[in-house]
N, C-alpha and C positions, 0 to 999 in steps of 0.2 A: 164406587158410585152407588148412591142410594137407589134401592129398588132392583139392583143387579145381584145375581147369585153366581159365584164362581164354581164351575163344575168341570170335572175332568172328562176326557173322551170316554172313558170306561163308564162313568156315571150317566152320560148322555145315551150310550148304547143300552144301558139297563132301563132307562126311562122309556125308550121306544118299545122294548119287549114287554114291560110291565103295563104299558098303556093298552096293549092288545089283550093282556090277561084281565085288566080291569073292565074292558068292554066285552068280555066273554068270547073273544075270537081265538084265544089260546089258553090251553090248560096250564095249571101251575106245574104239573109234572114235566111237560115239554119245555116250559120256560126255564125250570131249574136246570135241565140238561143243556139248553142253549146258553145259559149264563154261567154254567160250570159251578153252581153252588148246590147246597143241599135243599131238599124240598122244604124243610122247616124254615131255612133262611130265606127262601123264595117267598114264603107266605109273609114273613116279617117285612120284607121289602115291599110286598104288595100293599100291606097295611099303611106303610109310610107313604107310598105313592098316593093312596086314596086320601090320606089326611093332609098331605102337604104338596101334592103334585110332584112335578119333576124336581123341584127344590128340596123336597123331603128326602131325596136320595143323596144329596150333597153331604160330605163328611162334616160331622158336627164340630170338629176341632179345627176346621179350616179357618185360618186367620187368627187362631189362638196360639199362645205359647205352647211349645211341645212339652208333653209330660216328662220326656227324657232330656229336656234342655238343661243347660247349666244355669246355676244361680246367677242372677244379675249382679249380686254383691261380689260373687267370686270373679266374674268378668272384670268388674271395676278394679278389684285388688290386683288382678293379674296385669291389667293394662298399666296401672300405676307402678307396679314393680318393674315391668319391662321398661318403661320410660326412665325410671330412676337408675337402673343398673345394667340393662341388657340391650340398649339401643344398638342396632346393627347385628344382633344375634339372629341366626336363622331360626325358624319355628321349632325344628327338632332339637337343636342345641339349647334354645331358650327354655323349652319345656323341661329338659333335663335339669338345667340350673335352677329353675323355679321350684322343682320338686326337691332338689338337693339342698338349696340354701334358704329358700323361703317357705318350704313346706306347702306349696301350692301345686296340687296335682291337676293337670289339664292335658287332654289329648293334643298331640302335636298338630293334627289336622284342624281341630277346633281352634287352637291358638293361631294357626295360619289364617283361618277365616276371620278371626277377631282382628288380627293385625292388618289384614288387607282392608277390612271395613274402616279401621281407624286411620288408614293411610300410612301405616308404619312399615309395611312390607309390600314389595312387588315381586312378581315372578321374574326370574332372569333366565330366559331361554335364549340360547344362541344356536344359530344354524352352523354346523360344523362340516368340514370336509370329510367325506366318507373314507374310512380306513378299516382294513381287516384286523380283527383282534388276534393278537399273537397268543398262542397257548402257553400257559405257565410251564416252567420247568417242573420236573417230576419230583426232585429230591431237594431237601433242605440243604442249603450251602452250595448247590450246583452253580448258581449265578446270583450275585448280589448287585443290585443297582446302586449307583453312587452319584450324588449330585449335591451342589450347594444352592441354597435359596437366599437371595438378597431381598430383604423386606424391612419395613419399618416395624420391627418386632416390638419395640417398647412404646410405639405411638408417640414419639417425641419426648418420652420421659428419660431416655437414656441414649447411649451412643449407637451409631449404626453398626450392624454386625451381620454375620452370615450364619445360617443354620446348615451345618453339614449333616446330610442324612444318608443312611444306608438302609436299603429295603431288600429283604430276601425275595427273589422272584417266585419261588414255589409257595411260600406260606404268607408273605406279606409282613413278616416280622420286621420291626423297624428299630433302629438305634440312631441317635442324633446327638449333636454337640454344637453349642454356640461358640463361634470363633470370630476374631476381628475381620478376617477376610477368607477367601477361598484359595489359600496358598498351599505350598508344599507341606509346611509344618502342620497346618490344620488338617490336611488330607491324611497325613501320617498318624496324627493323634486319634482321629475317629476310626481309622482302620485298625490301629493298635487296640482301641477299646473293644471293637467287634471281636477281634481274635481272642482277647482276654475272656470274653463271655461265651463265645460259641466255637472258636477254633478258626483255622485257616480255611477260607472258602476256596472253591475250585476256580472260580473266575469272578471278575467284577466288570460291570457294564458302565462305562463313563462316557461323557461327551468329549469333544475334541479340544478342550481347554488345554493351554500350554502346561498347566500343572500336571496333567496326566499323559498327554501325547506330544511327542516331539516330531514335527514334520520337516525339519531341515534335512538337507542333503548330507550323507555321511562323509566324514573326512577320509583322507587317503589311508591313515592308520586304521580307521574303522573298517574300510573296505578290505584292506589286507588281512585284518583279523576276522572278517566275516561277521561284523557286528552292525546292528542298526542303532541310530541315535536314540538315546533314552533320556528321560527326565529323572530327577532324583527319586520321585515316587515310583516310576517304572522300574528303576534299578532295585528298589526295596521289594517290589512285588516279584521281580525275577528271582531274588534271593529266597523268597518264600514259596516259589513255584506257583504263583497266582497268575492266571492268564488275564490280560487286559483286553477287553472288547470295546471298540470305539463305536458310538452311536452317531448316526448322521442326521438325526432330527430329535426334537424334544418328545415327540409322540412315541418314538421308539422306546423311550424310558418311561412308559406309561405308569408303572407301579410307583416309582419315586416321585413323578410329577403329581400324581393324585395325592400322595402323602404331603406334598408341598401345599396343596389346596386345603387339606385338613388342618395342617399346623398353622397356616396363615389365617385360618378362620378360628378354630377352637383354641389353639395354644395362645394366640395373641390375646384373646378375650379372657382366658384363664389367668394369664399373667397380669392383665388389667385388674381383675377382681382381687388378686393377691398382692397388688401394688409392687410388682417386680420391675426393676429398672436398671439392673446391671447384668453383665454377662455371667459373673460368678453366681449370682442369685438364680439366674435362669437355668444354668447347668445343674445346680442343686435341685431345682424344681423338676427338671427332666427326669431325674432318677426315680421320682415317685409317680410322675405322670405317664411315662412311656409304658411301664408294665400294664397299666389299665387299658391303654390304647391297643397294645398287642393282644391282650386277652379278649378285647371286644371285636377287633377288626381282622385279626389274622385267621387264616384258614388252614386245615390240615393239608399236608403234602400228599400228592397222589401216590408216592412211594415213601414208605417209612424209613428208608435208609438215609443216614446223615452223611453227606459228602464233605463235611468239615474235617480237616486233619489237625491232629494235635501238634503243638510246637515240639520240634525235635529236642531231645535232651541235650543240654549243653549249648543250645543256640541262645545267644543273648540278643533279645529283641532291641535292646538299646543300640547295638551296633548295626542293626538292620534299618531301623527308623532313624536315620541320621542324614546329614549332608556330607557328601564325599567329594574330594578333589585329589588329583594326582600331583605330586611334587617331586622334584629331582634333588637328591642329596648333593650339596656342594662339597668342595674339596676340604673345607674345615668342618664337615659333618654338621652343617646347619641347613635349615630350610625355611622358606617364607610362606606364610598362609594368612590371608586377610590382614595384611600390613603388620603382621607379627612375626618375629623371628624366634625359631625354636632350635635349641642346641641338643643334638643327640648325645646321650651320655655314653661314656666309653665302656664301662664295665657291664656288659650284658652279652648273653650268648647269641642273640640274633642281630648283632650289629650289622647294618647294611653297608655295602661298600659305597664309596663316593661315586656319584654318577648314576646310582640306582634309583628306580622309581618307587616311591612309597605312597601310601594312601593316608591322607589326613581326614579324620572324621570329626564333624561338629555334631555332638549328640544333642538331643532336644532339651537337655538340661543346661546347655551352654558350654559344657566341658569339651576340650580338645583331646583327641587320641590319634596316635600314629601307628599304622599297621604295615608290616613288611612280610610278604609271603604268608599272610594269614596270622602272623604272630604280632603281639603288641610290642612297640618300641618305646622305650622310656626316654623322655625329653624333659627339658626345662625351658621356661620362657626367658628370653633375653630382654633387657630393658631397652636396648637400642641395637641397630644393625652392627655386626662385627666389622671393625675397621682393621685393615691390614697395615702393619708398619712397613714403611719403605726401607729397603736395605741400605745401610750406611756404607758408602764407597769412599775409601781414604784417597785423598788427593795427593799427588806427588808434588813435593815442594821443589821449585826451581829457583836458583839464584838469578836475580835480574841481570840481564846482559848490559854491560857498560862498554860502549865503543872506546877504542884507544884514542889517545890525544891527536894522532895524525889521521884519524878517520875522516873521510870527506865530509861526513855530516857535521863534524866539529869545525870544518874550515870556514873562513869568512867568505862572503860572496866574491871578494876580490881574488880569492885563491882559485876560482874556477877559470880565470884567464890563463890558460896553459899554452905553452908553445907546442909546436908540432912534435918535437922530440919528447916532451913530457907526455903527450897523448899516446905516442907509440909505446913508450915505456910502460904506461899504465895498462894499455891493451895487452902487452906481452904478459903482464902479471895476472891479469884477470881471465883472459880468453886463450891465450896461446897464439903463436904466430899463424898456425894453420886455420884458425877460425875467424881471422880478420879479413873481410873481403878487400881485395885490392892491395893486400899487404905485400911488399916486395920480397 
């Protein structure tokens, strides 16, 4: 408004003190002590008050562009680059990409203010339920959190998929793999990849998905053997001595859930910038992207001891990360698995007896393997189900019976009109006198 001067509360207070100095009611020495400034600066303010009144104490740059403000041309270029390539990027991530790809350096907070002013960004604050923070584990490998994230990773450019993620609880070190679903094979693949890089962890923290936890009641055989129902993934972890811990809420797996937020934000946009649209391309990109994420976001463990164990010498991980089923050897040394018949070969030292239980393994490469008492059994696939030949029973040949000429069957109907004497005679021949009732 014309004729108005904007002044701060501090400047108004100074005006009231300097007016007393100007009218001789207060010394400059006392005024400098009251205002907390030096005597020389108090004299300068006194002169400004005499020449311009209270308005002379207002800051000369008020309403003017800041001397430390960003160049308007830079702001225009940043906004144009953001609209062209980084729509939806957060201020922090956008500032990193602008410096990396466009060579435009801008502070993330400055960029946030610019985006808010342009209507391109809004704060997303959510009121959350109060939860107590769980302390991190002390050692690397003591517990690894495990979870799958279903998301539109390719933003419509490619197929739907799941990002299987493992995060160390102590350090935040992450490893991930894109898979078609959150199934048993996918879980085994990502755990195998973690073991190949770091070793066998002490425990893993998972949700109650059927892939990891089997909640059914144990069978009679399992009760007699003292076993609990296991999934294929649980059986593989038991072989490796990995303890499975089941979480009861997503918040319990806070480390891996936070990594989901990071990947759903940054990784999606990185793959957009690199035009990645297939699972194979995404997994190749992860090999170069994850090391940088681990270097930036991981933290040192409280204890430097590494609780990962090395793989036992002689242990074949292919026979651990596989699908197993029990089968019974039939009397002809065959067995059936997934609608396929296998013939156990004869000449081998570990030939199982008929009726024995063997384990059939489907390795992740698709091959079939049969194991008996921990030893491999050699088999061959049959084209069809074995058919047993029925035994041939020789029939006894009998000559056909031909009645005699005098047989009653050959007699004419008139021949059946017999006299009493003929009837008695015929009864004597066939039955005997003692068996005829009423025979004299």
